[in-house]
C-alpha positions in Angstrom: 19.1 30.9 19.3 18.3 27.9 17.1 14.8 27.5 15.8 13.6 24.2 14.5 10.6 23.5 12.1 9.4 20.5 10.3 8.7 20.7 6.5 9.0 18.3 3.6 10.5 17.7 0.2 9.1 15.8 -2.8 10.7 12.8 -4.3 8.7 11.2 -7.1 5.1 11.5 -6.0 5.8 11.1 -2.3 7.4 13.4 0.3 10.1 12.9 2.9 10.6 14.8 6.1 13.0 17.8 6.2 14.1 19.4 9.5 14.7 23.1 8.9 17.1 24.6 11.5 17.8 28.4 11.7 20.7 29.7 13.8 20.8 33.4 14.3 24.1 34.6 15.8 24.3 38.2 16.7 28.1 38.2 17.1 30.4 38.9 14.1 29.6 40.3 10.7 26.1 39.8 9.2 26.0 36.9 6.8 23.6 34.3 5.4 24.6 30.7 4.9 22.4 27.8 3.7 23.5 24.2 3.8 21.9 20.8 3.2 22.0 20.2 -0.6 19.6 23.0 -1.5 18.9 23.5 -5.2 18.6 26.9 -7.0 15.0 27.8 -6.1 15.8 27.0 -2.4 19.0 29.0 -2.3 17.2 32.0 -3.9 14.7 31.9 -1.0 17.0 34.3 0.9 16.2 37.2 -1.4 12.4 36.5 -1.4 12.2 35.9 2.3 14.1 39.0 3.5 12.2 41.3 1.1 8.9 39.7 2.3 9.9 40.3 6.0 10.7 44.0 5.3 7.5 44.5 3.4 5.5 42.9 6.2 7.0 45.2 8.8 9.3 42.8 10.5 12.8 44.0 11.5 15.5 41.4 12.1 18.6 42.4 14.1 22.0 42.3 12.2 23.3 38.7 12.6 25.0 35.8 11.1 22.3 33.4 9.9 22.9 29.7 9.3 20.2 27.6 7.8 20.4 23.8 7.7 18.1 21.5 5.8 18.4 17.9 7.2 19.0 15.3 6.1 21.9 16.9 4.4 22.6 14.2 1.9 19.2 14.5 0.0 18.5 17.2 -2.5 15.7 19.7 -1.8 14.1 21.8 -4.5 11.2 24.1 -5.1 10.0 27.3 -3.5 7.8 25.9 -0.7 10.5 26.5 1.9 10.0 30.3 1.8 7.3 30.3 4.4 8.9 28.0 6.9 12.2 29.8 6.5 10.6 33.2 7.2 8.8 31.8 10.3 12.1 30.2 11.4 13.9 33.5 11.2 11.2 35.2 13.2 11.3 32.5 15.8 15.1 32.6 16.1 14.9 36.4 16.5 12.4 36.0 19.3 9.6 37.7 17.4 7.5 34.5 17.5 7.2 32.3 20.6 8.9 28.9 19.8 6.2 26.9 21.7 3.5 28.3 19.4 5.4 27.3 16.3 6.3 23.7 17.2 4.1 21.0 15.6 3.0 23.1 12.6 3.8 22.2 9.1 4.4 25.2 6.8 4.4 25.2 3.0 4.3 28.2 0.7 6.2 30.6 -1.6 6.6 34.2 -0.7 6.3 37.2 -3.0 8.5 40.3 -2.3 5.4 42.0 -0.8 4.8 39.2 1.7 1.9 37.4 -0.1 1.9 33.6 0.2 1.7 31.9 -3.2 0.6 28.3 -4.0 3.1 25.6 -4.8 2.8 22.2 -6.4 2.9 18.9 -4.5 0.9 20.0 -1.4 -1.1 16.8 -1.2 1.9 14.5 -0.6 3.3 17.0 1.8 0.0 17.1 3.7 0.0 13.3 3.8 3.6 13.5 5.2 2.4 16.0 7.8 -0.3 13.6 9.0 2.1 10.8 9.2 4.5 12.9 11.3 1.7 13.9 13.7 1.7 17.6 12.8 -0.8 19.9 14.6 -1.9 21.3 11.2 -0.8 22.9 8.0 -0.5 26.6 7.0 -0.5 27.0 3.2 -1.6 29.4 0.5 -5.4 29.8 0.3 -5.3 28.2 -3.2 -3.7 25.0 -1.7 -5.9 24.8 1.4 -8.7 22.5 0.1 -6.1 20.2 -1.4 -4.2 20.0 1.9 -7.4 19.2 3.7 -7.7 16.0 1.8 -5.1 14.5 4.1 -7.6 14.7 7.0 -5.7 17.0 9.3 -6.4 20.7 10.0 -5.4 22.9 7.1 -5.5 26.7 7.0 -5.0 29.1 4.2 -3.0 32.3 5.0 -2.9 35.0 2.4 0.2 36.7 3.7 3.2 36.3 5.9 1.7 38.8 8.4 -1.5 36.7 8.6 0.5 33.4 9.0 2.7 34.9 11.7 -0.3 36.3 13.5 -2.1 33.0 13.3 0.8 31.1 14.8 1.2 33.7 17.6 -2.5 33.3 18.4 -3.4 36.8 17.5 -5.3 36.1 14.2 -7.9 33.5 13.6 -8.1 31.6 10.3 -11.0 29.5 9.0 -10.1 25.8 8.8 -10.3 24.6 5.2 -12.8 22.0 4.2 -11.8 19.0 2.0 -13.6 19.2 -1.3 -16.6 16.9 -1.5 -15.9 13.9 -3.6 -18.6 12.6 -6.0 -17.4 10.3 -8.8 -18.3 11.5 -12.2 -18.9 15.0 -10.8 -17.4 18.1 -12.4 -13.7 17.5 -12.9 -12.7 21.0 -11.9 -13.1 24.7 -12.7 -12.0 24.1 -16.3 -14.2 21.1 -16.9 -16.1 21.4 -20.2 -19.2 19.6 -19.0 -20.6 16.2 -19.9 -18.4 13.6 -21.6 -19.0 12.9 -25.3 -21.3 9.9 -26.0 -20.9 6.9 -28.2 -24.4 7.5 -29.5 -22.7 10.2 -31.7 -20.7 7.5 -33.5 -22.4 6.1 -36.6 -21.6 2.5 -37.5 -18.4 0.9 -36.2 -20.2 -1.7 -34.1 -17.2 -4.0 -34.1 -15.0 -1.1 -32.8 -17.5 -0.3 -30.1 -17.6 -3.9 -29.0 -13.8 -3.8 -28.8 -14.0 -0.6 -26.6 -16.5 -2.4 -24.4 -14.1 -5.3 -23.9 -11.1 -3.1 -23.3 -13.0 -1.0 -20.7 -14.4 -4.0 -19.0 -11.0 -5.6 -18.5 -8.6 -2.6 -18.5 -7.0 -3.8 -21.7 -4.8 -1.8 -24.1 -6.3 -1.1 -27.5 -5.1 -0.2 -30.9 -7.4 1.2 -33.7 -6.2 0.7 -37.3 -8.0 2.3 -40.2 -8.0 4.9 -43.0 -8.3 8.7 -42.3 -11.8 9.8 -41.3 -13.0 6.4 -40.2 -13.6 7.6 -36.6 -10.6 6.3 -34.7 -10.0 9.5 -32.7 -13.8 10.0 -32.2 -14.0 6.5 -30.6 -11.0 7.0 -28.4 -12.2 10.3 -27.0 -15.4 8.6 -25.9 -13.8 5.8 -23.9 -13.8 7.7 -20.6 -17.6 7.8 -20.8 -17.8 4.0 -20.4 -15.1 3.5 -17.7 -16.1 2.8 -14.1 -16.1 5.9 -11.8 -13.0 6.7 -9.8 -13.0 5.3 -6.2 -11.8 7.8 -3.6 -8.5 5.9 -3.2 -7.9 5.9 -6.9 -8.7 9.6 -7.0 -6.1 10.3 -4.3 -3.5 8.4 -6.3 -4.2 10.3 -9.5 -4.5 13.6 -7.6 -1.1 13.2 -6.0 0.5 12.9 -9.4 -1.2 15.9 -10.8 -0.4 17.9 -7.7 3.3 17.1 -8.0 3.2 18.1 -11.7 1.5 21.4 -10.9 -1.6 20.6 -13.0 -4.2 20.2 -10.3 -5.7 23.7 -10.4 -8.1 24.8 -7.7 -10.4 21.7 -7.9 -8.7 20.0 -5.0 -9.2 16.5 -6.2 -9.8 14.7 -9.5 -13.3 13.4 -10.0 -12.9 11.8 -13.4 -10.5 9.4 -14.8 -7.6 11.3 -16.6 -7.5 11.3 -20.4 -4.1 12.4 -21.7 -3.4 12.8 -25.4 0.1 14.1 -26.1 1.1 15.1 -29.6 3.3 12.7 -31.6 6.3 15.2 -31.3 6.5 14.5 -27.5 9.9 13.5 -26.2 10.6 10.3 -24.4 11.2 12.2 -21.2 7.9 14.0 -21.5 6.1 10.8 -22.2 7.5 8.5 -19.5 8.9 11.1 -17.0 12.4 12.2 -16.0 14.6 15.2 -16.2 17.4 16.4 -13.9 14.8 16.6 -11.2 12.5 13.7 -12.2 8.9 14.7 -12.8 6.0 12.5 -13.9 5.4 12.1 -17.6 2.2 11.6 -19.6 2.0 7.9 -18.9 1.9 8.7 -15.1 -0.5 11.6 -15.5 -2.8 9.1 -17.2 -2.6 6.8 -14.1 -6.0 5.2 -13.5 -7.2 6.7 -16.7 -6.5 6.6 -20.5 -3.3 7.5 -22.4 -4.3 8.1 -26.1 -1.6 8.1 -28.7 -2.9 9.2 -32.1 -0.9 8.4 -35.2 1.1 5.9 -33.2 3.9 5.2 -35.9 4.7 9.0 -35.9 6.0 8.9 -32.3 9.7 8.7 -31.8 11.2 5.2 -31.5 12.8 5.9 -28.2 9.6 7.3 -26.7 7.5 4.2 -27.8 10.1 1.7 -26.6 10.2 3.5 -23.2 6.6 2.5 -22.8 7.4 -1.1 -22.5 8.1 -1.2 -18.7 5.1 0.9 -17.6 2.7 -1.1 -19.9 3.9 -4.3 -18.4 4.5 -3.3 -14.7 2.1 -0.4 -14.2 4.9 1.8 -13.0 8.0 3.6 -14.4 11.4 3.8 -12.7 13.5 6.9 -13.5 17.1 6.5 -12.4 19.6 9.3 -12.2 23.2 9.5 -10.8 22.1 10.6 -7.4 18.6 9.1 -7.0 16.0 6.8 -8.4 12.3 7.4 -8.2 9.2 5.4 -9.1 6.1 6.9 -10.7 2.8 4.9 -10.9 1.6 4.3 -14.5 -1.3 2.0 -14.3 -3.2 3.3 -17.3 -5.2 2.0 -20.3 -3.2 2.7 -23.5 -5.4 3.5 -26.5 -3.6 4.1 -29.8 -4.6 4.8 -33.4 -2.8 4.4 -36.7 -3.2 4.3 -40.4 -2.5 1.0 -42.2 0.1 2.7 -44.4 1.7 6.1 -45.0 -1.1 7.4 -47.3 -3.7 5.7 -45.1 -5.7 3.8 -47.7 -4.2 0.4 -47.9 -7.3 -1.3 -46.4 -9.9 1.1 -48.0 -11.8 -0.7 -50.8 -13.0 2.7 -52.2 -9.7 4.4 -52.5 -6.4 3.3 -54.1 -3.3 3.1 -52.0 -0.3 4.8 -53.6 2.3 3.2 -51.2 4.8 0.6 -52.3 5.2 -2.6 -50.4 8.6 -1.4 -49.1 7.1 1.8 -47.8 4.3 0.0 -46.0 6.7 -2.5 -44.4 9.0 0.4 -43.3 6.0 2.3 -41.9 4.7 -0.6 -39.8 8.3 -1.5 -38.7 8.3 1.7 -36.7 6.2 -0.3 -34.1 8.3 -3.1 -32.6 6.9 -6.6 -32.0 7.5 -6.4 -28.2 5.5 -3.1 -28.1 2.6 -4.5 -30.1 2.6 -7.7 -28.0 1.8 -5.5 -25.0 -1.4 -4.2 -26.7 -4.2 -6.7 -26.1 -6.6 -5.7 -28.9 -5.7 -4.6 -32.5 -9.0 -3.6 -34.1 -9.7 -2.7 -37.8 -11.8 0.5 -38.1 -12.9 0.6 -41.8 -14.4 3.7 -43.5 -18.0 4.2 -42.6 -20.5 3.6 -45.5 -22.9 6.3 -46.5 -25.9 4.3 -45.4 -24.5 4.0 -41.9 -23.8 7.7 -41.8 -27.4 8.5 -42.7 -29.0 5.8 -40.5 -31.9 7.2 -38.5 -32.0 4.5 -35.8 -30.5 5.1 -32.4 -26.9 4.1 -31.9 -25.5 2.3 -28.9 -25.1 4.9 -26.1 -22.3 5.2 -23.6 -24.8 4.6 -20.8 -25.8 1.1 -22.2 -22.1 0.2 -22.8 -21.1 1.4 -19.3 -23.8 -0.7 -17.6 -22.3 -3.8 -19.1 -18.8 -2.7 -18.3 -19.7 -2.1 -14.6 -21.3 -5.5 -14.4 -18.1 -7.2 -15.7 -16.0 -5.1 -13.4 -18.1 -6.1 -10.4 -17.5 -9.8 -11.3 -13.8 -9.1 -11.4 -13.9 -7.3 -8.0 -15.7 -10.2 -6.3 -13.3 -12.7 -7.9 -10.0 -10.9 -7.0 -11.0 -9.4 -3.6 -13.3 -12.1 -2.2 -16.1 -9.5 -1.8 -14.0 -7.1 0.2 -13.4 -3.5 -1.0 -10.4 -3.5 -3.4 -8.8 -0.8 -1.3 -9.3 -2.3 2.1 -6.1 -4.3 2.1 -8.0 -7.6 2.4 -8.0 -8.5 -1.2 -7.0 -12.1 -2.0 -5.0 -11.1 -5.1 -2.9 -8.2 -6.1 -4.7 -7.5 -9.4 -7.9 -5.5 -9.9 -8.8 -6.3 -13.5 -8.3 -9.1 -16.0 -5.6 -7.1 -17.7 -3.3 -7.6 -14.7 -3.6 -11.4 -14.6 -0.3 -13.3 -14.8 1.4 -16.4 -13.6 -0.5 -18.7 -11.4 -3.5 -16.4 -11.3 -3.8 -16.6 -15.1 -3.8 -20.4 -15.0 -6.3 -20.4 -12.1 -8.9 -18.1 -13.6 -8.4 -18.9 -17.3 -8.8 -22.7 -17.3 -9.7 -24.2 -20.7 -11.7 -27.3 -21.6 -10.5 -29.9 -24.1 -12.2 -28.2 -27.1 -10.9 -24.8 -26.1 -7.4 -26.1 -25.7 -7.5 -27.7 -29.1 -8.9 -24.5 -30.7 -6.2 -22.2 -29.1 -3.4 -24.7 -30.0 -4.4 -24.6 -33.6 -4.7 -20.8 -33.6 -1.2 -20.5 -32.0 0.2 -22.8 -34.7 -1.4 -21.1 -37.7 -0.8 -17.5 -36.6 2.6 -18.2 -35.1 1.7 -16.3 -31.9 4.2 -15.5 -29.2 3.9 -16.5 -25.6 2.9 -12.9 -24.7 0.2 -13.0 -27.3 -1.1 -16.2 -25.8 -1.3 -14.5 -22.4 -3.1 -11.5 -23.9 -5.7 -13.8 -25.7 -6.4 -15.6 -22.4 -6.9 -12.3 -20.6 -9.2 -10.9 -23.2 -11.2 -14.1 -23.4 -11.6 -14.0 -19.6 -13.1 -10.5 -20.0 -15.4 -11.5 -22.8 -16.7 -14.4 -20.7 -17.3 -11.9 -17.8 -19.3 -9.7 -20.1 -21.4 -12.7 -21.0 -21.7 -14.0 -17.4 -24.3 -11.3 -16.5 -25.6 -12.1 -13.0 -23.3 -15.1 -12.4 -20.1 -14.6 -10.4 -18.1 -16.0 -13.3 -18.5 -18.0 -16.5 -16.3 -20.5 -18.2 -14.1 -19.5 -21.2 -15.7 -21.0 -24.3 -14.5 -21.4 -27.9 -16.5 -18.4 -29.0 -14.8 -16.2 -26.4 -11.4 -17.3 -27.6 -12.4 -16.8 -31.3 -13.6 -13.2 -30.5 -10.4 -12.5 -28.6 -8.3 -13.7 -31.5 -10.4 -11.8 -34.0 -9.5 -8.6 -32.1 -5.8 -9.1 -32.9 -5.7 -8.3 -36.6 -1.9 -7.6 -36.6 -1.3 -11.3 -35.9 -2.5 -12.2 -39.4 -0.3 -12.6 -42.4 -2.2 -10.1 -44.5 -1.4 -7.4 -42.1 
């Protein structure tokens, strides 16, 4: 008898359908054969599944077992095939009625004692099950709330015995509820509580203004200053001024964390991701890849912030690999047998010292680096990479009087209010008033940082005085065409911050001047 079940395999952050066929032939010598480009963890399922069946009290007759995973020309990996394989064996042996199994989507790893363990990537598999019209999902209890996000019935079974009894109609399981989504709510069981506040940062008003501009337009940001000036402190507080995640954005980010096995038991991300990899990170870990491509840090920061502290200390290959995702919002990982795309629409925030010792721009401390050392240090960052960062902001050492100032500092709440007002202007401009996730948006971009081509010319028109000012700045600073584009985008954001209640405001000379002032690396003295 041949039993057929539907399951799925992960490719990138999406899933594709896999038809699992089990043929149990009682003639000839007992054997077990698995075909269909199964990787190591899938082939090893044989030992786990047969041990789990014995421990659960199921006895299969001696037979030649052939398992096929179709389509046979696409690789399948992971341990999530254990549960469907076990149910397929029981169905082929006549221990489970075939009509009761049809239409169910099964995902789970089996222990030798028959317990069902959680696996990564359940959310994209659940979305696949919904697209295939499955009657429901049976998963490990830890994966049940995540699977319920797809909007189809999901049930958590603790053991193979429980799952088989449920499919046979002999055991009842409680349907899992999708976790309630509230933006800015607790991020998960390991959440540390409230986000740090900008009110804790003394001085650095210019840097705070740059953070406000970057958050309002989704721009990339680089802090440059001596050690102890507060660069890392500023970066860690950026999530507190970003707009809350929409449900669609939360699903996008949750899929990536689910595939990477980093979701935990929270079910869904409720805060924008903040990733801060160490400077020893490899290029594969940063942008994704491996023999079985997995998302890297830039994808795990999708819809959030990727913070790179001590930027020149990162490997050259890792930094140059960031060019594509910073420009396109996605990363393509190509291997000999397949190519996958990972979303990577994140806000890059980086920090660096002006020289190896760190004190080249500090008026109070002498720099001990030679000119050659400083040039070599800054040459670790290529021009094309720096061109993709919209704002380069100097963060000087904080004077003693600012550290001891008793007055209240600008809070994250006040900054966020202005950021949300600017984002609302952009939403109305680029979506025509429709919800940005409704599919009716007039333009493909969501923020000013994504403006390009004809949209840039349409929404960043300049008057005669503004044209003359920008022309002279381009000539004196010898700016590239990409820097020109970045200045227009940042100027558009500054104008939106000033527009207040209006739908939009014109770009003025003062907006262009502030945008250029936020690019210190374009000046000769740097």
